[in-house]
Backbone bond lengths (Angstrom), bond angles and torsions (degrees), N, CA, C in turn:
res aa  C-N    CA-C-N  psi(-1)  N-CA   C-N-CA  omega(-1)  CA-C   N-CA-C  phi
1 M - - - 1.418 - - 1.597 102.00 -
2 D 1.314 109.78 131.90 1.602 118.96 -177.82 1.513 103.85 -85.58
3 A 1.320 111.39 178.77 1.472 121.97 -174.51 1.695 109.01 -69.47
4 L 1.265 114.82 -30.14 1.460 111.53 176.13 1.411 116.07 -78.70
5 G 1.368 118.88 -23.87 1.505 123.50 172.00 1.460 110.33 -71.69
6 K 1.274 115.01 -37.53 1.484 118.00 178.44 1.549 112.69 -65.96
7 L 1.325 112.52 -40.32 1.497 120.09 178.41 1.523 111.13 -59.46
8 C 1.423 111.79 -43.91 1.525 115.32 -173.81 1.409 109.70 -72.92
9 T 1.391 118.29 -40.43 1.507 121.10 176.31 1.414 111.91 -61.55
10 E 1.328 120.49 -43.60 1.401 124.00 179.43 1.596 111.74 -61.79
11 G 1.165 115.12 -43.58 1.484 126.56 172.35 1.483 114.47 -55.41
12 K 1.357 112.19 -45.22 1.442 113.84 -177.13 1.549 111.11 -72.97
13 E 1.373 118.58 -34.48 1.422 122.44 172.81 1.503 112.12 -61.88
14 A 1.391 115.62 -44.75 1.501 119.63 -179.38 1.604 108.93 -60.29
15 A 1.358 114.49 -43.10 1.518 115.65 -178.22 1.460 109.36 -70.12
16 D 1.345 119.82 -33.88 1.593 121.32 173.76 1.617 108.46 -59.66
17 Y 1.235 116.18 -36.99 1.387 124.51 -179.17 1.571 113.42 -62.14
18 L 1.276 112.55 -39.69 1.454 116.84 -179.48 1.635 112.28 -72.31
19 W 1.409 115.90 -6.75 1.439 109.99 169.98 1.585 112.13 -68.71
20 Q 1.366 113.63 -34.14 1.394 124.21 178.26 1.672 115.87 -75.93
21 V 1.258 107.88 -39.51 1.594 115.37 179.98 1.439 110.49 -131.90
22 P 1.318 117.78 69.15 1.478 119.37 -177.60 1.477 122.20 -58.65
23 K 1.395 113.59 -18.73 1.456 114.18 -177.12 1.641 110.86 -102.29
24 D 1.417 116.93 15.93 1.342 124.04 176.18 1.525 113.00 -65.40
25 E 1.364 119.40 93.05 1.547 123.25 -179.59 1.458 114.30 -61.52
26 A 1.343 117.33 -33.38 1.378 119.24 179.04 1.553 114.52 -66.78
27 M 1.271 117.86 -42.81 1.373 128.70 173.93 1.527 115.03 -62.18
28 R 1.288 118.64 -35.60 1.387 130.23 179.52 1.622 105.83 -67.56
29 Q 1.372 110.57 -46.02 1.499 116.97 179.77 1.670 108.84 -66.77
30 K 1.358 115.86 -34.33 1.424 118.12 175.47 1.485 112.45 -66.26
31 I 1.397 111.79 -42.34 1.596 113.83 176.72 1.616 104.90 -59.10
32 L 1.240 121.51 -43.31 1.494 119.97 -169.00 1.567 103.70 -68.59
33 D 1.362 119.83 -40.42 1.543 117.02 179.00 1.511 107.83 -67.32
34 L 1.337 125.80 -36.06 1.349 122.66 174.60 1.444 119.56 -65.39
35 L 1.300 108.68 -37.71 1.534 112.73 173.21 1.562 110.09 -58.52
36 E 1.296 114.74 -49.40 1.504 120.95 -177.27 1.537 105.07 -56.24
37 Q 1.264 121.35 -46.25 1.543 125.35 -169.94 1.576 101.34 -69.68
38 I 1.235 123.29 -43.99 1.457 127.97 -178.11 1.434 109.30 -59.26
39 A 1.383 117.46 -50.37 1.515 122.37 175.97 1.535 110.09 -55.52
40 V 1.259 120.48 -47.33 1.441 121.49 -179.32 1.534 114.02 -63.42
41 E 1.337 113.00 -51.95 1.405 121.81 176.49 1.464 116.49 -54.53
42 S 1.353 114.69 -46.94 1.578 119.50 -178.91 1.524 105.49 -70.99
43 A 1.302 118.59 -38.37 1.633 113.42 -179.93 1.451 110.53 -61.12
44 K 1.521 116.93 -36.28 1.491 115.53 -179.94 1.596 110.00 -61.81
45 Q 1.364 116.68 -31.35 1.384 117.31 -177.92 1.530 110.18 -86.19
46 G 1.251 121.15 8.98 1.437 124.74 -179.94 1.468 117.16 73.36
47 R 1.343 116.39 25.73 1.464 121.12 175.15 1.527 108.74 -89.78
48 K 1.298 111.40 131.91 1.529 122.09 -174.86 1.574 109.64 -96.85
49 E 1.429 113.12 -41.53 1.483 114.03 -176.85 1.485 116.38 -76.27
50 M 1.266 126.25 -28.28 1.409 133.58 -177.50 1.540 108.59 -62.41
51 P 1.407 122.46 -52.40 1.363 119.54 -178.90 1.559 111.02 -69.71
52 R 1.237 121.12 -25.21 1.435 121.27 174.53 1.555 113.28 -74.84
53 I 1.253 118.49 -30.33 1.541 124.55 170.20 1.551 108.85 -64.96
54 C 1.368 111.03 -49.21 1.568 115.66 178.36 1.554 112.27 -54.40
55 E 1.323 117.01 -44.21 1.379 116.30 178.23 1.569 111.30 -60.96
56 E 1.187 115.33 -37.81 1.548 114.94 -177.82 1.535 105.97 -70.71
57 L 1.186 122.41 -30.55 1.526 127.98 -169.82 1.532 101.66 -81.81
58 K 1.257 122.85 -27.38 1.473 123.04 -174.19 1.621 100.13 -72.83
59 T 1.137 116.46 -47.04 1.589 119.51 179.39 1.480 103.26 -51.36
60 A 1.265 126.63 -52.68 1.506 128.90 -175.58 1.421 110.44 -60.97
61 A 1.441 119.97 -40.94 1.427 124.57 179.55 1.479 115.15 -62.62
62 Q 1.350 113.79 -34.17 1.561 121.48 -179.05 1.415 112.67 -82.14
63 A 1.455 117.77 -12.84 1.560 118.31 -170.81 1.457 105.40 -79.07
64 S 1.327 122.38 170.24 1.468 123.49 176.48 1.552 113.55 -67.70
65 A 1.139 110.02 153.91 1.631 112.34 -172.39 1.522 106.99 -68.45
66 S 1.284 111.56 127.53 1.485 121.51 168.79 1.498 108.44 -157.82
67 P 1.486 113.16 161.66 1.424 115.44 -179.23 1.489 115.75 -57.18
68 Q 1.396 116.01 -37.81 1.374 123.35 177.56 1.685 117.73 -57.83
69 Q 1.315 105.58 -39.46 1.449 119.31 179.29 1.532 110.46 -68.89
70 V 1.416 117.83 -44.91 1.424 118.35 -179.49 1.588 106.66 -73.58
71 D 1.275 118.22 -39.46 1.565 118.73 173.25 1.539 109.27 -52.02
72 I 1.254 124.38 -38.90 1.446 127.37 -173.39 1.566 103.14 -71.84
73 L 1.203 118.98 -38.01 1.552 124.73 -175.83 1.556 106.30 -77.70
74 V 1.233 125.54 -33.60 1.367 123.87 179.22 1.535 108.43 -78.07
75 N 1.289 120.00 -41.23 1.369 120.63 -177.73 1.640 107.06 -68.48
76 G 1.286 113.64 -38.47 1.449 120.06 -177.86 1.498 112.75 -58.69
77 F 1.351 111.32 -46.04 1.569 118.45 -179.87 1.509 106.11 -73.11
78 D 1.261 122.36 -34.46 1.534 118.43 167.09 1.512 113.64 -53.40
79 R 1.221 113.47 -46.27 1.485 114.75 178.00 1.525 114.34 -64.52
80 L 1.393 120.89 -38.63 1.325 122.91 175.55 1.490 111.19 -63.21
81 V 1.424 114.73 -44.02 1.574 111.37 -178.45 1.523 111.14 -67.40
82 H 1.317 116.82 -33.16 1.520 120.85 -179.90 1.570 107.06 -61.33
83 L 1.334 115.21 -50.62 1.522 120.62 -176.50 1.534 105.61 -60.36
84 W 1.321 119.05 -43.15 1.512 116.13 179.39 1.494 109.29 -63.72
85 Q 1.271 118.75 -41.46 1.460 115.04 -174.52 1.480 111.44 -71.36
86 A 1.294 119.53 -36.93 1.376 123.94 177.23 1.649 112.33 -63.47
87 A 1.296 116.22 -36.44 1.413 118.88 170.38 1.532 113.13 -62.29
88 K 1.322 114.71 -51.37 1.442 118.81 178.44 1.478 117.09 -57.24
89 S 1.301 113.66 -32.65 1.469 117.08 -179.35 1.550 109.06 -83.44
90 G 1.300 118.56 -8.15 1.487 119.30 -178.97 1.421 113.80 94.54
91 L 1.346 122.81 0.62 1.454 124.70 -176.39 1.645 109.31 -70.49
92 L 1.320 113.61 -31.20 1.481 114.03 -177.17 1.639 102.33 -114.49
C-alpha cells in the first residue's frame, strides 16, 4: 500500500470513528489534516478528482456535528478509497 492508500484508509477509519463520537474535535482536525495530505499526494500523482472530493469533505468536516455530516465524510472516504484501489488495479 502506498502513501496515498494509507492516507485514504486512515481517513476512512477516522470518519467511521465519528459515528461513535461525533463531537470529537481532535478527530475532526485529524480528518482535515488527512484531507489536505490526500489532496497534495493525489495531485502529485496527477489525480484530478481526488483533490476535488477532498475539498467537498473539508466543508463537511468543518460543519457542526450531525449524522448527515458524518455520513458525508464516511461516503466521501469510501469514494477516495475506491478511486485509489481502481487506480492501483489499472482501471483508471
